[in-house]
C-alpha positions in Angstrom: -19.3 4.9 -96.4 -19.1 6.8 -93.3 -15.9 8.8 -92.5 -15.4 8.9 -88.6 -12.6 11.5 -87.5 -11.4 12.2 -84.0 -9.9 15.5 -84.1 -7.8 17.6 -81.2 -8.3 20.8 -83.4 -10.6 23.0 -81.5 -11.9 24.5 -84.7 -13.6 21.3 -85.2 -15.9 21.8 -82.1 -19.5 22.9 -83.1 -19.9 25.3 -80.0 -23.7 25.5 -80.6 -24.1 21.8 -80.4 -21.7 21.4 -77.5 -23.4 24.2 -75.5 -26.8 22.8 -76.2 -26.1 19.2 -75.3 -24.2 20.1 -72.0 -26.4 22.8 -70.7 -29.7 21.4 -71.7 -29.3 17.5 -72.1 -26.5 16.2 -70.0 -27.3 15.1 -66.5 -23.8 16.6 -65.2 -23.9 20.1 -67.0 -27.5 21.1 -66.9 -27.7 24.9 -66.7 -24.2 25.5 -67.3 -23.6 28.6 -69.0 -22.1 29.2 -72.3 -19.0 31.2 -70.8 -18.1 28.5 -68.4 -18.2 25.8 -71.1 -16.0 28.0 -73.4 -13.4 28.6 -70.8 -13.4 24.9 -70.0 -12.7 24.3 -73.6 -9.8 27.0 -73.6 -8.2 25.3 -70.7 -8.4 21.6 -71.5 -7.2 19.0 -74.2 -10.3 18.7 -76.3 -11.4 15.7 -78.8 -14.3 16.3 -81.3 -15.7 13.1 -83.1 -17.0 13.9 -86.6 -19.0 11.8 -88.8 -18.7 12.8 -92.3 -17.4 16.2 -91.1 -20.5 16.8 -88.9 -19.7 17.2 -84.9 -21.4 14.2 -83.2 -19.4 13.8 -80.2 -16.9 15.3 -77.6 -14.6 14.6 -74.9 -12.4 17.0 -72.6 -9.4 16.2 -70.8 -8.0 18.3 -67.7 -4.4 17.8 -67.7 -0.9 19.2 -66.7 0.4 17.5 -70.0 2.8 15.4 -67.7 1.6 13.2 -64.9 -2.2 14.2 -64.5 -5.2 13.7 -66.7 -8.9 13.7 -66.0 -11.5 12.7 -68.6 -14.7 14.5 -68.7 -17.4 15.8 -70.6 -17.5 12.7 -72.8 -20.5 12.2 -75.0 -22.2 11.1 -78.5 -25.1 12.8 -79.5 -28.2 10.9 -79.1 -29.0 10.6 -82.7 -25.7 8.9 -83.1 -25.4 6.5 -80.3 
């Protein structure tokens, strides 16, 4: 049985997979360096999608936690789509 979890805990982000996908495979973030990606995570509300405790997806929300939110960097890794 597959166990899917959506987590707000930034410790659940597999940074290696995240950076690889955004900087090498996504159309919107090609060539973005790891430092920029890390800073964007630090300053956003992030969600990880885990399948059997394996990182398979991500979404990031830029927000003031009151009236503004912008959903971005949303993906599920190709092997899991």
